[in-house]
C-alpha positions in Angstrom: 198.7 203.5 120.3 196.3 200.5 119.9 194.2 202.4 117.4 197.3 203.4 115.5 198.5 199.8 115.4 195.1 198.6 114.3 195.0 201.1 111.4 198.4 200.1 110.3 197.7 196.4 110.5 194.5 196.8 108.4 196.5 198.6 105.7 199.4 196.2 105.4 200.1 194.6 102.0 199.4 190.8 102.2 202.6 190.0 100.3 205.3 192.1 101.9 203.5 193.5 105.0 204.6 197.0 103.9 202.2 199.7 105.1 200.0 201.0 102.3 199.3 204.8 102.2 196.4 204.5 99.7 192.9 204.8 101.0 192.0 201.4 99.8 194.1 198.2 100.0 195.5 197.0 96.7 196.4 193.5 95.6 200.1 192.7 95.7 202.0 191.1 92.9 205.7 190.3 92.5 207.0 192.3 89.6 210.7 191.6 89.8 212.6 188.6 91.0 216.4 188.4 91.0 218.1 185.5 92.9 216.3 185.3 96.2 214.8 188.8 96.2 211.2 189.4 95.4 209.7 192.9 95.1 206.1 193.8 95.7 204.4 195.7 92.9 202.1 197.7 95.2 204.7 199.1 97.5 208.1 198.4 95.9 209.2 196.8 99.1 211.1 193.5 99.5 208.7 190.6 99.9 211.7 188.4 100.8 214.3 190.1 102.9 218.0 189.5 102.0 220.3 187.6 104.3 223.1 189.3 106.2 226.2 190.1 104.1 228.4 187.7 106.1 225.9 184.8 105.8 227.3 181.8 104.0 224.5 181.7 101.5 225.6 185.1 100.1 228.0 184.3 97.2 228.4 187.9 96.2 227.9 190.7 98.8 227.4 193.2 95.9 224.3 191.3 94.7 221.7 193.6 96.3 218.0 194.4 95.6 217.6 197.5 93.4 217.2 200.6 95.6 216.8 204.3 94.6 218.5 206.5 97.2 217.8 210.1 98.2 220.4 212.0 100.1 219.7 214.4 103.0 222.7 216.6 103.6 225.3 217.4 100.9 228.4 217.6 103.0 231.6 215.5 103.1 230.1 212.4 104.7 227.2 212.3 102.2 229.8 212.7 99.4 231.7 209.6 100.7 228.6 207.5 100.9 227.5 208.5 97.5 230.9 207.5 96.1 230.5 204.1 97.8 227.1 203.5 96.4 228.6 203.8 92.9 230.2 200.4 93.5 226.8 198.7 93.8 225.4 197.8 90.4 221.8 197.9 91.6 222.0 201.1 93.7 221.2 204.5 92.2 221.1 208.0 93.8 218.1 209.7 92.2 217.8 212.8 94.4 219.7 214.9 96.9 218.6 217.7 99.2 220.2 220.4 101.4 219.1 223.5 103.3 220.5 225.5 100.4 219.3 224.7 96.9 222.6 226.0 95.6 224.5 223.4 97.7 222.2 220.7 96.5 222.6 221.6 92.9 226.4 221.6 93.2 226.3 218.1 94.8 223.9 216.8 92.1 226.2 218.1 89.3 229.3 216.6 91.0 227.7 213.1 91.3 225.4 213.1 88.2 222.2 213.0 90.3 219.1 213.8 88.3 217.1 215.7 90.9 218.1 218.2 93.7 216.0 220.0 96.2 216.5 223.1 98.4 214.8 221.6 101.5 214.3 218.1 102.8 210.5 218.0 102.8 210.3 218.4 99.0 212.6 215.4 98.4 210.6 213.3 100.8 207.5 213.7 98.5 209.4 212.3 95.6 207.9 208.9 94.7 211.1 207.7 93.0 213.0 207.7 96.3 212.9 204.3 98.1 215.4 204.9 100.9 216.9 208.0 102.4 220.5 208.5 103.7 220.6 211.1 106.4 224.0 212.8 106.6 223.2 216.2 108.0 224.1 217.6 111.5 223.8 215.1 114.3 221.6 217.3 116.5 218.7 216.9 113.9 218.7 213.1 113.7 215.4 212.7 115.5 213.5 215.5 113.6 214.8 214.5 110.2 214.5 210.8 110.8 210.9 211.3 111.9 210.2 213.2 108.7 211.6 210.4 106.6 209.7 207.7 108.3 206.4 209.6 108.3 207.0 210.1 104.5 207.1 206.3 104.3 210.7 206.1 103.4 213.3 203.5 104.5 216.1 205.3 106.4 219.8 204.9 106.9 220.9 207.3 109.6 224.6 208.2 109.6 226.1 207.6 113.0 225.4 208.6 115.7 222.0 207.1 115.3 220.6 209.6 117.7 221.8 212.0 120.4 219.8 210.5 123.2 218.3 207.2 124.3 214.8 208.7 124.1 215.3 209.9 120.5 216.6 206.4 119.5 213.7 204.6 121.1 211.2 207.0 119.5 212.6 206.5 116.0 212.9 202.7 116.4 209.3 202.6 117.6 208.1 204.7 114.7 209.9 202.5 112.2 208.3 199.4 113.7 204.8 200.9 113.7 205.2 201.7 110.0 207.1 198.5 109.1 210.1 200.5 107.7 213.8 199.7 107.5 215.8 201.9 109.9 219.5 201.4 110.6 222.6 203.3 111.8 225.2 203.8 109.1 228.0 202.2 111.1 230.4 201.4 108.2 232.9 199.5 110.3 230.4 196.7 110.9 230.7 195.8 107.2 234.4 195.8 106.9 235.6 192.3 105.7 238.0 192.2 108.6 235.2 192.8 111.1 233.0 190.2 109.4 235.8 187.7 109.7 236.3 188.6 113.4 232.6 188.1 113.9 232.8 184.6 112.4 235.8 183.7 114.5 234.0 184.7 117.7 230.4 183.7 117.0 230.7 181.2 114.1 228.4 181.1 111.1 225.6 179.1 109.7 227.9 176.1 108.9 230.7 176.4 111.4 231.2 177.1 115.1 233.2 180.0 116.5 236.8 179.1 117.4 237.8 181.8 119.8 235.8 180.7 122.8 234.0 182.7 125.4 234.8 186.5 125.2 235.5 187.9 128.7 237.0 191.3 127.7 237.1 193.6 124.7 239.5 196.5 124.1 238.5 198.9 121.4 239.6 202.5 120.6 239.3 205.0 117.8 240.6 208.5 117.3 241.5 211.0 114.6 243.2 214.4 114.5 240.3 216.9 113.9 242.8 219.7 113.4 243.7 218.2 110.0 240.3 219.1 108.5 238.2 221.1 111.0 238.9 224.7 112.0 238.7 225.4 115.7 236.4 226.6 117.2 234.0 227.3 114.3 233.5 223.8 113.0 230.4 221.9 114.3 232.9 219.2 115.3 233.6 221.2 118.5 230.0 222.3 119.1 228.2 219.9 121.5 224.8 221.5 120.9 225.0 220.5 117.2 226.0 217.0 118.1 229.8 217.6 117.9 232.4 216.3 120.4 234.1 213.0 120.9 231.1 211.3 122.5 229.1 211.6 119.2 231.9 211.6 116.6 234.3 208.8 117.7 232.8 207.0 120.7 230.2 205.1 118.5 233.0 203.1 116.9 234.5 201.4 119.9 231.0 201.0 121.4 229.8 199.3 118.2 232.8 197.0 118.2 231.7 195.7 121.6 
């Protein structure tokens, strides 16, 4: 591990600390600056990370650095996330991939995505993809997350982040070694109501919390899978594929705590 860390450290960009994959280090210059966000010319990474969305310094949460997204998995959840990205002026979905090229093409046509791939590995070599949203079956979070990180892509893993503690620790360690962004796509954390609750409890940069010490939390979440998922053929009921309540609904109340 020490030799790996040394090689990574030696190849970091001086401006943004992003790991360079080229054989020789290149000088880093800021090519785009919008508000407080600076982007590195060499890597395309953020030289200045943005503040949290519920930070008092953020006047408009939709003011984001420009990002080019690639989608892994072309199912319902990926559809919902792609729809949501359309509300961000600086976000663009430039590619999508699925195990079936036909499914990827249908998804691309539906959402006006310029490139589609029949297979994840092909999309991960696309230099126009900055960050990857992983929305395929839960059981493959580690293998697909690993592929994305080793391809030097930032990653947003749809919840659950992983199917075991060991898988989660491995992916987090890999992201840190390569200095890449990696996060669980827990959408409820970004609800305005949840952000308001967070401020009430913890306060913010300019004000203290007003609730006091929290000694107990009650949180629950459920849905009727029979409305949309056929039993027993849907993956929702297949624990080996990452289905079941522990992976599908439990992350929500756990995240609330």
